[in-house]
Every structure is written in structure tokens, then in C-alpha cells.
C-alpha positions in Angstrom: 6.2 59.1 59.2 4.6 56.7 61.6 4.8 52.9 60.9 1.0 52.8 60.4 1.1 55.7 57.9 4.0 54.1 56.1 2.3 50.8 55.9 -1.0 52.4 54.7 1.0 54.5 52.1 2.7 51.4 50.7 -0.6 49.5 50.7 -2.3 52.2 48.6 0.8 52.4 46.4 0.7 48.6 46.0 -3.0 48.7 45.1 -2.3 51.2 42.3 0.7 49.3 41.1 -0.9 45.8 41.3 -3.7 46.9 39.0 -1.2 47.2 36.2 1.2 44.4 37.0 0.0 41.5 34.9 2.0 38.7 36.4 3.5 40.2 39.6 4.7 37.5 42.0 2.4 37.2 45.0 1.4 34.7 47.6 -1.0 31.7 47.2 -4.1 31.6 49.4 -2.9 28.6 51.4 -1.4 30.5 54.3 0.8 32.6 51.9 3.3 29.8 51.9 4.6 30.5 48.4 6.1 33.9 49.5 9.3 34.6 47.6 12.5 34.4 49.6 13.6 37.8 48.4 11.0 40.5 48.5 13.4 42.8 46.6 12.8 40.8 43.4 9.2 42.0 43.3 10.2 45.5 44.2 12.7 45.5 41.4 10.1 44.2 38.9 7.7 47.0 40.0 10.5 49.6 39.6 11.3 48.4 36.1 7.6 48.4 35.0 6.7 51.8 36.6 9.9 53.7 36.9 9.5 55.7 33.7 6.0 57.0 34.5 5.8 60.8 34.4 4.1 60.9 37.8 6.7 58.7 39.4 6.3 56.3 42.3 7.9 56.4 45.7 9.7 53.1 45.8 12.0 54.4 48.5 9.2 53.9 51.0 8.9 50.3 50.0 12.7 49.8 50.2 12.6 51.0 53.8 10.0 48.4 54.8 11.1 45.3 56.8 10.6 41.9 55.1 7.8 41.3 57.6 6.1 44.6 56.7 6.4 43.8 53.0 5.0 40.4 53.5 2.0 41.7 55.4 1.3 44.3 52.7 1.6 41.7 49.9 -0.5 39.2 51.8 -3.2 41.8 52.2 -3.1 42.6 48.5 -3.4 38.9 47.7 -6.3 38.4 50.2 -8.3 41.3 48.7 -7.7 40.2 45.1 -5.2 42.9 44.1 -2.4 40.5 43.1 -2.4 37.3 41.1 -1.1 34.1 42.6 2.4 33.1 41.3 2.1 31.4 38.0 4.1 28.2 37.6 3.9 26.3 34.3 5.5 23.1 35.7 2.7 22.9 38.4 0.3 23.8 35.6 1.4 20.7 33.6 0.9 18.5 36.7 -2.6 20.1 37.2 -3.4 19.5 33.5 -2.6 15.8 33.9 -3.7 15.1 37.5 -7.1 17.0 37.5 -8.1 15.4 34.2 -8.0 18.3 31.9 -6.0 16.1 29.5 -9.1 13.9 29.0 -10.8 16.6 26.9 -7.9 19.0 25.9 -4.7 18.3 24.0 -1.3 19.9 24.1 0.8 19.3 21.0 -1.2 16.2 20.2 -1.2 14.7 23.7 -4.7 14.4 25.2 -8.3 14.4 24.1 -10.0 16.1 21.3 -13.4 17.0 22.9 -12.4 20.5 23.8 -10.1 23.0 22.2 -6.4 22.3 22.1 -4.2 24.3 24.5 -1.1 24.6 22.4 1.1 27.5 23.5 1.9 28.2 19.8 -1.8 28.9 19.2 -2.3 31.1 22.3 -2.6 34.9 21.9 0.5 36.8 22.9 1.1 38.5 25.2 -0.4 36.2 27.7 -3.5 37.5 29.5 -4.7 35.4 32.4 -8.0 37.2 32.4 -8.7 36.5 28.7 -7.8 32.9 29.2 -10.1 32.7 32.2 -12.9 34.4 30.2 -12.6 31.8 27.5 -12.9 29.1 30.1 -15.9 30.9 31.7 -17.7 31.0 28.3 -17.3 27.2 28.0 -18.0 26.5 31.7 -21.5 25.0 31.3 -20.4 22.5 28.6 -17.1 21.7 30.4 -19.0 21.0 33.7 -21.4 18.7 31.9 -18.6 16.9 30.1 -16.7 16.5 33.4 -19.7 15.0 35.1 -20.3 12.6 32.2 -16.6 11.5 31.8 -15.1 11.9 35.2 -18.2 11.6 37.4 -17.7 15.0 39.0 -16.8 18.6 38.1 -13.1 19.3 38.4 -12.4 21.5 41.4 -9.8 24.1 40.5 -8.4 26.6 43.0 -7.2 30.1 42.0 -3.6 28.7 42.2 -4.5 25.8 39.9 -6.0 28.2 37.4 -3.0 30.5 37.5 -0.7 27.5 36.9 -2.9 26.2 34.0 -2.7 29.6 32.4 1.1 29.6 32.7 1.3 26.1 31.2 -1.0 26.9 28.3 1.4 29.7 27.3 4.7 28.0 27.9 6.0 26.1 24.8 9.1 24.8 26.7 7.0 23.3 29.5 4.5 21.9 27.0 7.3 20.1 25.2 7.8 18.0 28.4 4.3 16.6 28.2 4.3 13.0 26.9 1.5 10.5 26.5 3.1 8.2 29.0 2.6 10.9 31.6 -1.2 10.6 31.4 -2.5 9.1 34.7 -3.9 5.5 34.2 -7.4 6.5 35.4 -7.7 8.9 32.5 -6.2 7.0 29.6 -9.2 5.0 28.7 -11.4 8.2 28.8 -9.5 10.0 26.1 -11.1 10.1 22.7 -9.1 11.2 19.8 
């Protein structure tokens, strides 16, 4: 099989698989700099999730790809929206604090009471990034107005920021690390309880 055919085959296979991998690791948009060191980890996750399907998948074709070929295929999947950015709850906690989400939302009693709390204990399980984002979308007009009123501008969130916030909103362990003393000084006076 030619290299082009093999790459195209793996791309199509990747498209089919990524549609059903809820949190598959992928690359961020910023030059794909968050690529995992070991591509085999993602392949192993895909095998575990899809290995039992009656129709089967040809993971051997992916195993034969060089790391560069795998990176190109995964970067393409990310660029066309077929894979989610990697979700990092620690970065999500930092985003929650530094972007000002904490002014209106609380986590375990830390933060404002204007918007709904984001306690992981209250979040639906299993986690769905799409459901979480849909909830944000429904509240977007009110959130944007509150951000203008309280912060002077609408918070600018990238896709990576949103993925990290979703992870943080569902991670009880990471949420337990959030303390009132961590709230940036510029936001403390804005918090209403």
C-alpha cells in the first residue's frame, strides 16, 4: 500500500474513531505544541475503546505509521475539528482564576454567587464536554453582559481554555486545591457572596 493510501486510510479510520472518543488526547491549536511524547498511548486508548467492536478496526495500519505520520494525521484531525484538545484540570483551575470566572461562579464555596456553582460533586457523570458547553451557550448572553458590567470586557476563551475549564469543573481532586487566597487581587473586590 502506498504511503499516501496508508495515510488516507488512517485519516478516514481516525475520523470514524474520533467521533466516538469523548476525551481522546489530541493537539492544541497553537502549533500543535501539546502533542504527547508517546503516540502509542493514544493508539492504545483507541484499541481499548474500539477493540471489541464486531466490525473491528485495523489498528495495525496505525502501528506501522512513523511518529511523524501519526502526528500529521492527528494534527489534521484537530484542525478540522474531529478531535478535542487535551483536557487539563490543573490548567482549568488556573483559567477559572485568571480569566475571572471566579467572580461569578464558585467551586466548593470559593468564588462568587452570581452564576451557578461549578462543584464537581454536582456535575452530571459521565462528563460530557458538549453538554457543559451547551449549558454555557444557553447562558452566554447573560454571562457576556455580566462580564462587561463587572470586568469591563467579555472574557476571551480559546477552545483549549474551554476544554480545561470542563476538566476542572468535573475534577473533585483538582477543585479541592482551590483556595480563596488564590483569587487574583484584581477580582477579590468584585466577588459578591
